[in-house]
C-alpha positions, 0 to 999 in steps of 0.5 A: 505509524509514524512511517506509514504517514511519512511514506505516504506524506500524510498528517497522522492527526487528520487520518481518524474516521477517514477512508484509505481511498480518500487519503492515499490517491492514485490507487490502482483500480485493482486495489478496490477489488482486493479490498472487497476480497478482504471484506469477504475473507480473502487476503491478497498480496502485491510484490510490485504495485505502483502508485502515482502520487498527486504531484505525478511522482510514481512510487513502487510498493509492496503491499498486503491486504487481509481481513481483520477479525473480531473476537467471534471470528466475523469479519470486521474490516481489513488490514493493509500493509505497504512498504515503499520500495522505490528506492530499493528498486533504484538501487537494484536497477543502478547495481544491475546497470553497473554489473553489466559495463 
């Protein structure tokens, strides 16, 4: 989606045929295990994932990976959704700090 491309700083025209792991650098190692589990039929979700960007910035994400099945029910790939939650986390910390003072 356009939002995903904007959130991850990716040119959408250059995605076709590329692996997600090559497009989004700095993925935690446990994500690769989650991809493998999804390809074996098991979905997973992470409420507070972190990704370190190429420029050193750290973003927080809510992410979910699920198996993608074809018309016969066979696993044909995986679906990954991710929402950058860095700004929401920053605002929550600011509000918590203000409430304490």
